[in-house]
Each structure stands twice: as C-alpha cells, then as structure tokens.
C-alpha positions as a Markdown table, in Angstrom:
| # | Residue | x | y | z |
|---|---|---|---|---|
| 1 | Unk | 0.0 | 0.0 | 0.0 |
| 2 | Unk | 2.8 | 2.4 | 0.8 |
| 3 | Unk | 4.5 | 1.6 | -2.5 |
| 4 | Unk | 1.2 | 2.2 | -4.4 |
| 5 | Unk | 0.7 | 5.5 | -2.6 |
| 6 | Unk | 4.2 | 6.6 | -3.5 |
| 7 | Unk | 3.5 | 5.8 | -7.2 |
| 8 | Unk | 0.3 | 7.7 | -7.1 |
| 9 | Unk | 2.0 | 10.7 | -5.6 |
| 10 | Unk | 4.8 | 10.6 | -8.2 |
| 11 | Unk | 2.1 | 10.4 | -11.0 |
| 12 | Unk | 0.3 | 13.4 | -9.6 |
| 13 | Unk | 3.5 | 15.4 | -9.3 |
| 14 | Unk | 4.4 | 14.6 | -12.9 |
| 15 | Unk | 0.9 | 15.4 | -14.2 |
| 16 | Unk | 1.0 | 18.8 | -12.3 |
| 17 | Unk | 4.4 | 19.5 | -13.7 |
| 18 | Unk | 3.4 | 18.8 | -17.3 |
| 19 | Unk | 0.3 | 20.9 | -16.9 |
| 20 | Unk | 2.3 | 23.7 | -15.6 |
| 21 | Unk | 4.9 | 23.5 | -18.3 |
| 22 | Unk | 2.3 | 23.3 | -21.1 |
| 23 | Unk | 0.4 | 26.2 | -19.6 |
| 24 | Unk | 3.3 | 28.6 | -19.4 |
| 25 | Unk | 3.6 | 29.3 | -23.1 |
| 26 | Unk | -0.1 | 30.3 | -23.2 |
| 27 | Unk | 0.3 | 32.6 | -20.3 |
| 28 | Unk | 3.4 | 34.2 | -21.8 |
| 29 | Unk | 1.7 | 34.6 | -25.2 |
| 30 | Unk | -1.3 | 36.2 | -23.6 |
| 31 | Unk | 0.9 | 38.6 | -21.6 |
| 32 | Unk | 2.9 | 39.5 | -24.6 |
| 33 | Unk | -0.2 | 40.2 | -26.7 |
| 34 | Unk | -1.9 | 42.4 | -24.1 |
| 35 | Unk | 1.1 | 43.9 | -22.4 |
| 36 | Unk | 1.2 | 45.1 | -18.9 |
| 37 | Unk | -1.6 | 47.1 | -17.4 |
| 38 | Unk | -1.2 | 50.9 | -17.7 |
| 39 | Unk | -3.7 | 51.5 | -14.8 |
| 40 | Unk | -6.6 | 50.3 | -12.7 |
| 41 | Unk | -10.3 | 51.1 | -12.8 |
| 42 | Unk | -12.8 | 51.1 | -10.0 |
| 43 | Unk | -16.4 | 51.1 | -11.2 |
| 44 | Unk | -19.9 | 51.1 | -9.9 |
| 45 | Unk | -23.1 | 50.2 | -11.8 |
| 46 | Unk | -23.3 | 49.2 | -15.5 |
| 47 | Unk | -19.8 | 49.6 | -17.0 |
| 48 | Unk | -18.5 | 47.7 | -20.1 |
| 49 | Unk | -15.3 | 47.2 | -22.0 |
| 50 | Unk | -14.7 | 46.2 | -25.6 |
| 51 | Unk | -13.4 | 42.6 | -25.5 |
| 52 | Unk | -12.9 | 42.6 | -29.2 |
| 53 | Unk | -14.1 | 44.6 | -32.2 |
| 54 | Unk | -17.7 | 45.7 | -31.5 |
| 55 | Unk | -18.1 | 43.1 | -28.8 |
| 56 | Unk | -18.8 | 44.6 | -25.4 |
| 57 | Unk | -18.7 | 42.8 | -22.0 |
| 58 | Unk | -19.8 | 43.9 | -18.6 |
| 59 | Unk | -17.1 | 44.7 | -16.1 |
| 60 | Unk | -17.7 | 42.1 | -13.4 |
| 61 | Unk | -15.1 | 43.0 | -10.8 |
| 62 | Unk | -15.0 | 46.3 | -9.0 |
| 63 | Unk | -11.2 | 46.4 | -9.6 |
| 64 | Unk | -10.4 | 46.1 | -13.3 |
| 65 | Unk | -7.0 | 46.3 | -15.0 |
| 66 | Unk | -6.7 | 48.9 | -17.8 |
| 67 | Unk | -4.6 | 47.9 | -20.8 |
| 68 | Unk | -3.4 | 50.0 | -23.7 |
| 69 | Unk | -5.9 | 50.2 | -26.5 |
| 70 | Unk | -8.9 | 49.2 | -24.3 |
| 71 | Unk | -12.2 | 51.0 | -24.7 |
| 72 | Unk | -14.4 | 51.6 | -21.7 |
| 73 | Unk | -18.1 | 52.7 | -21.8 |
| 74 | Unk | -20.2 | 53.7 | -18.9 |
| 75 | Unk | -23.9 | 53.3 | -19.2 |
| 76 | Unk | -25.9 | 53.5 | -16.0 |
| 77 | Unk | -22.6 | 53.6 | -14.0 |
| 78 | Unk | -19.5 | 55.5 | -13.1 |
| 79 | Unk | -15.8 | 54.7 | -13.1 |
| 80 | Unk | -12.6 | 56.1 | -11.6 |
| 81 | Unk | -9.3 | 55.2 | -13.3 |
| 82 | Unk | -5.8 | 55.7 | -11.9 |
| 83 | Unk | -3.0 | 55.5 | -14.4 |
| 84 | Unk | 0.6 | 54.6 | -13.9 |
| 85 | Unk | 1.9 | 58.2 | -14.1 |
| 86 | Unk | -0.5 | 59.3 | -11.4 |
| 87 | Unk | -3.1 | 60.7 | -13.8 |
| 88 | Unk | -6.7 | 60.2 | -12.7 |
| 89 | Unk | -9.8 | 60.0 | -14.8 |
| 90 | Unk | -13.4 | 60.0 | -13.6 |
| 91 | Unk | -16.1 | 58.9 | -16.0 |
| 92 | Unk | -19.7 | 60.0 | -15.7 |
| 93 | Unk | -22.7 | 58.1 | -17.0 |
| 94 | Unk | -23.0 | 57.4 | -20.8 |
| 95 | Unk | -19.4 | 58.2 | -21.5 |
| 96 | Unk | -16.9 | 56.5 | -23.8 |
| 97 | Unk | -13.1 | 56.7 | -23.7 |
| 98 | Unk | -10.2 | 54.6 | -25.1 |
| 99 | Unk | -6.6 | 54.5 | -24.0 |
| 100 | Unk | -3.8 | 55.0 | -26.5 |
| 101 | Unk | -0.9 | 55.4 | -24.0 |
| 102 | Unk | -0.5 | 56.0 | -20.3 |
| 103 | Unk | -0.6 | 59.7 | -20.9 |
| 104 | Unk | -2.9 | 59.7 | -24.0 |
| 105 | Unk | -6.6 | 58.8 | -24.3 |
| 106 | Unk | -9.4 | 59.5 | -26.7 |
| 107 | Unk | -12.7 | 60.9 | -25.5 |
| 108 | Unk | -15.8 | 60.3 | -27.6 |
| 109 | Unk | -19.0 | 61.0 | -25.6 |
| 110 | Unk | -20.3 | 61.9 | -22.2 |
| 111 | Unk | -18.3 | 63.6 | -19.5 |
| 112 | Unk | -15.0 | 63.0 | -17.8 |
| 113 | Unk | -13.1 | 64.8 | -15.0 |
| 114 | Unk | -9.3 | 64.5 | -15.0 |
| 115 | Unk | -6.5 | 65.4 | -12.7 |
| 116 | Unk | -2.8 | 65.4 | -13.6 |
| 117 | Unk | 0.1 | 66.3 | -11.4 |
| 118 | Unk | 2.8 | 68.8 | -12.5 |
| 119 | Unk | 5.3 | 65.9 | -12.9 |
| 120 | Unk | 3.2 | 64.2 | -15.6 |
| 121 | Unk | 1.5 | 65.0 | -18.9 |
| 122 | Unk | -1.9 | 64.2 | -20.2 |
| 123 | Unk | -3.3 | 64.5 | -23.7 |
| 124 | Unk | -7.0 | 64.0 | -24.4 |
| 125 | Unk | -7.9 | 63.6 | -28.1 |
| 126 | Unk | -11.5 | 64.7 | -29.0 |
| 127 | Unk | -12.2 | 64.3 | -32.7 |
| 128 | Unk | -9.7 | 66.5 | -34.6 |
| 129 | Unk | -8.7 | 68.4 | -31.5 |
| 130 | Unk | -6.3 | 67.7 | -28.6 |
| 131 | Unk | -6.6 | 69.1 | -25.0 |
| 132 | Unk | -3.4 | 68.9 | -23.1 |
| 133 | Unk | -2.0 | 70.1 | -19.8 |
| 134 | Unk | 1.5 | 70.6 | -21.2 |
| 135 | Unk | 2.6 | 73.8 | -22.9 |
| 136 | Unk | 2.9 | 73.2 | -26.7 |
| 137 | Unk | 6.1 | 73.7 | -28.7 |
| 138 | Unk | 6.3 | 77.2 | -30.2 |
| 139 | Unk | 7.1 | 77.7 | -33.9 |
| 140 | Unk | 8.9 | 81.0 | -33.4 |
| 141 | Unk | 12.6 | 81.1 | -34.0 |
| 142 | Unk | 14.7 | 80.8 | -30.9 |
| 143 | Unk | 11.8 | 79.7 | -28.6 |
| 144 | Unk | 12.0 | 76.7 | -26.4 |
| 145 | Unk | 9.4 | 74.3 | -25.1 |
| 146 | Unk | 7.5 | 75.4 | -22.1 |
| 147 | Unk | 7.4 | 73.6 | -18.8 |
| 148 | Unk | 4.2 | 72.6 | -17.0 |
| 149 | Unk | 2.8 | 75.0 | -14.5 |
| 150 | Unk | 3.5 | 74.3 | -10.8 |
| 151 | Unk | 0.8 | 72.3 | -9.1 |
| 152 | Unk | -1.6 | 69.9 | -10.6 |
| 153 | Unk | -4.1 | 70.5 | -13.4 |
| 154 | Unk | -7.8 | 69.7 | -12.9 |
| 155 | Unk | -10.3 | 69.9 | -15.7 |
| 156 | Unk | -13.6 | 68.7 | -17.2 |
| 157 | Unk | -14.5 | 67.6 | -20.7 |
| 158 | Unk | -18.1 | 67.2 | -21.8 |
| 159 | Unk | -19.8 | 66.6 | -25.1 |
| 160 | Unk | -23.3 | 67.5 | -26.0 |
| 161 | Unk | -25.6 | 65.2 | -28.0 |
| 162 | Unk | -24.7 | 67.1 | -31.2 |
| 163 | Unk | -21.0 | 66.7 | -30.7 |
| 164 | Unk | -20.0 | 70.1 | -29.3 |
| 165 | Unk | -17.2 | 70.1 | -26.8 |
| 166 | Unk | -17.0 | 72.1 | -23.6 |
| 167 | Unk | -13.7 | 72.4 | -21.8 |
| 168 | Unk | -13.6 | 73.6 | -18.2 |
| 169 | Unk | -10.3 | 74.3 | -16.5 |
| 170 | Unk | -10.6 | 74.3 | -12.7 |
| 171 | Unk | -7.0 | 74.6 | -11.9 |
| 172 | Unk | -3.7 | 74.9 | -13.8 |
| 173 | Unk | -3.4 | 75.6 | -17.5 |
| 174 | Unk | -5.0 | 73.8 | -20.5 |
| 175 | Unk | -4.3 | 74.1 | -24.2 |
| 176 | Unk | -6.6 | 73.2 | -27.1 |
| 177 | Unk | -4.8 | 72.3 | -30.3 |
| 178 | Unk | -5.9 | 71.3 | -33.8 |
| 179 | Unk | -4.4 | 68.6 | -36.0 |
| 180 | Unk | -1.7 | 71.0 | -37.2 |
| 181 | Unk | -0.6 | 71.6 | -33.6 |
| 182 | Unk | -1.9 | 75.2 | -33.7 |
| 183 | Unk | -3.2 | 76.5 | -30.4 |
| 184 | Unk | -6.9 | 77.4 | -30.7 |
| 185 | Unk | -7.4 | 78.3 | -27.1 |
| 186 | Unk | -5.4 | 78.7 | -23.9 |
| 187 | Unk | -7.4 | 78.3 | -20.6 |
| 188 | Unk | -6.3 | 79.5 | -17.2 |
| 189 | Unk | -7.8 | 78.5 | -13.9 |
| 190 | Unk | -11.6 | 78.9 | -13.8 |
| 191 | Unk | -11.9 | 79.5 | -17.5 |
| 192 | Unk | -14.1 | 77.5 | -19.9 |
| 193 | Unk | -14.8 | 77.4 | -23.6 |
| 194 | Unk | -17.3 | 75.6 | -25.9 |
| 195 | Unk | -16.3 | 74.5 | -29.4 |
| 196 | Unk | -18.9 | 73.8 | -32.0 |
| 197 | Unk | -19.3 | 70.4 | -33.7 |
| 198 | Unk | -17.8 | 71.6 | -37.0 |
| 199 | Unk | -14.6 | 72.6 | -35.1 |
| 200 | Unk | -14.4 | 69.3 | -33.1 |
| 201 | Unk | -14.9 | 67.0 | -36.1 |
| 202 | Unk | -11.8 | 66.1 | -38.1 |
| 203 | Unk | -11.5 | 68.1 | -41.3 |
| 204 | Unk | -12.1 | 66.3 | -44.6 |
| 205 | Unk | -9.2 | 65.1 | -46.6 |
| 206 | Unk | -7.9 | 67.4 | -49.2 |
| 207 | Unk | -8.3 | 65.9 | -52.8 |
| 208 | Unk | -4.9 | 66.0 | -54.5 |
| 209 | Unk | -5.9 | 64.1 | -57.6 |
| 210 | Unk | -9.1 | 63.6 | -59.7 |
| 211 | Unk | -9.9 | 60.8 | -62.1 |
| 212 | Unk | -11.7 | 61.6 | -65.3 |
| 213 | Unk | -12.1 | 64.8 | -67.3 |
| 214 | Unk | -11.6 | 68.0 | -65.6 |
| 215 | Unk | -12.6 | 71.5 | -66.6 |
| 216 | Unk | -10.0 | 73.9 | -68.0 |
| 217 | Unk | -7.8 | 75.9 | -65.7 |
| 218 | Unk | -9.4 | 79.2 | -66.8 |
| 219 | Unk | -13.1 | 79.9 | -66.8 |
| 220 | Unk | -14.0 | 81.1 | -70.3 |
| 221 | Unk | -17.0 | 83.1 | -69.2 |
| 222 | Unk | -14.8 | 85.1 | -66.8 |
| 223 | Unk | -12.0 | 85.7 | -69.5 |
| 224 | Unk | -14.2 | 86.9 | -72.4 |
| 225 | Unk | -12.8 | 89.9 | -74.1 |
| 226 | Unk | -14.7 | 91.8 | -76.8 |
| 227 | Unk | -17.2 | 89.0 | -77.1 |
| 228 | Unk | -14.5 | 86.4 | -77.8 |
| 229 | Unk | -13.6 | 83.5 | -75.6 |
| 230 | Unk | -10.1 | 82.3 | -74.7 |
| 231 | Unk | -10.2 | 79.6 | -77.4 |
| 232 | Unk | -11.2 | 82.1 | -80.0 |
| 233 | Unk | -8.3 | 84.4 | -79.2 |
| 234 | Unk | -5.9 | 81.4 | -79.3 |
| 235 | Unk | -7.1 | 80.6 | -82.8 |
| 236 | Unk | -6.6 | 84.2 | -83.9 |
| 237 | Unk | -3.1 | 84.3 | -82.5 |
| 238 | Unk | -2.2 | 81.0 | -84.1 |
| 239 | Unk | -3.5 | 82.3 | -87.5 |
| 240 | Unk | -1.5 | 85.6 | -87.3 |
| 241 | Unk | 1.6 | 83.7 | -86.2 |
| 242 | Unk | 1.3 | 81.5 | -89.2 |
| 243 | Unk | 0.9 | 84.4 | -91.6 |
| 244 | Unk | 3.9 | 86.2 | -90.0 |
| 245 | Unk | 6.0 | 83.0 | -90.4 |
| 246 | Unk | 5.1 | 82.8 | -94.1 |
| 247 | Unk | 6.1 | 86.5 | -94.7 |
| 248 | Unk | 9.5 | 86.0 | -92.9 |
| 249 | Unk | 10.2 | 82.8 | -95.0 |
| 250 | Unk | 9.3 | 84.6 | -98.3 |
| 251 | Unk | 11.5 | 87.6 | -97.4 |
| 252 | Unk | 14.5 | 85.4 | -96.6 |
| 253 | Unk | 14.2 | 83.5 | -99.9 |
| 254 | Unk | 13.7 | 86.6 | -102.0 |
| 255 | Unk | 17.3 | 87.5 | -101.6 |
| 256 | Unk | 18.6 | 84.3 | -103.1 |
| 257 | Unk | 18.1 | 85.5 | -106.7 |
| 258 | Unk | 19.6 | 88.9 | -106.2 |
| 259 | Unk | 23.3 | 88.8 | -107.2 |
| 260 | Unk | 24.1 | 92.2 | -105.7 |
| 261 | Unk | 23.7 | 90.8 | -102.2 |
| 262 | Unk | 27.0 | 89.6 | -100.7 |
| 263 | Unk | 26.7 | 87.2 | -98.0 |
| 264 | Unk | 28.3 | 88.1 | -94.7 |
| 265 | Unk | 29.6 | 84.7 | -93.9 |
| 266 | Unk | 31.9 | 83.0 | -96.4 |
C-alpha cells in the first residue's frame, strides 16, 4: 500500500508539472499580446469594456486592470481610473473613452473629469482636437518648449448630443490644439470654452488628384474679351503667327536670286 501511494504521488506530481509546463507558453503569449496594465479602474453600476471589435462585455469585478488600447463605456454607471503616471480620470454616465498610452486617451462622448500632477503630462484627443496640460512647442525662431505650471491640473471635458465640446479648467493651464498643432485656445484657472461640432470634427481630406475629365484651368466666361472666348483668341493668335511666319520665309528666300547681295559669312 505504501509503494502504491508513493507511485500515485509521483504520478500526480508529474501530471501537475506537465500541466504547468504546457500552460506557461499560453500565459506568456497572452501577456505578450496584451502587455502590462497601464492603470486600474474602480467602477460602480453598468460599465462595459470592448473585449474585441464591437463586442462589449460587462465589467464584473470592482477592480479592473486597464490595458493600452482598451475602450471603456459607462452606461448607468460611473468609473474612476488611476493611471501609472498618477493621472486620474473619472467617467460620468453614458461616457466613452479609449486609451492610446499611459498619458494619451481618446474621449468620444459623455463627461470626464481629469486630474494630472505637475510631474506628468496628459493629452486628451477629441475628434480632430487635442486638449493637453503641457505647454505646446512654439514655432517662433529661438523659442524653447515650455514647462508645466507648478501644481496639478484639474479639468472637465463634456460633449453635447450634437458633438460640441465644452472644456472647463478648474486649476492649472489647459491648451486646445488642432491637428496642425496650432493653439486654438489657452485656458487659465476657472476658465471654460465651448467649441462647435464643426470645429471638433476632423477636417475632410484634401483631394490632390481627380480621375476623369476636368474643366479647364481658366473659366472662359470670366475671361471673355470683346465677345471672344479664350479659345477664339488662341485661334486668332495662331493664324496671325502662321501668316507672319510665311512672310518671314518669303522675305528670306527673295534675296537668293539677287546677285548684288554679298553674304556676310563665307
């Protein structure tokens, strides 16, 4: 009996070891795919995350790890997120955000309150705009990048149903930039601004090429002169140029039969 028990114990140890070894590659692959968490979320009520493209799952645990690239949507719930660089985000109901980096996130709808210390940076992308707590680079010659203001920055972003954006700065300094990194607004403490939907949305792409027939470079109706269009004038100029060429040719050949004319070149 003792020998049988020892064999069973050895078999169990071997089975556990094999299971552990075979499970390690899967764990490593999953960790490599998702990466390390960039923060942690505490939620209450109905809060969901995007498990895969357009597939949303409810957050079951009150403490939820936040990974880079994850999208979080609050419905009838609220959430508080602490990031690795000490940035803090609070989401109101019916809000949607996605995380690009530890210091970068995209805000799509609802309302969020954020707090960032002076030692960190935070950039919030909203459509074609960016709200940041760090002073942007200046384009002027000889200027240098600014440094964050002393103390933390506290602000609020909210979007109306039609897509307009309201930025409120409770403390510190906030800057609103467009896609060309041009500063549209600079907010000091206790200042706010509302940007219309047309400004928030990304501008349309500029068409650099067109397939098919295109109109002429000039508008003939705008370039009419004395009742003649551009094409008519071109035809007239071509005719007069042809007549002038014929006269020059005739004049140059008329001297070939004149013996009194001595050529200049031998």
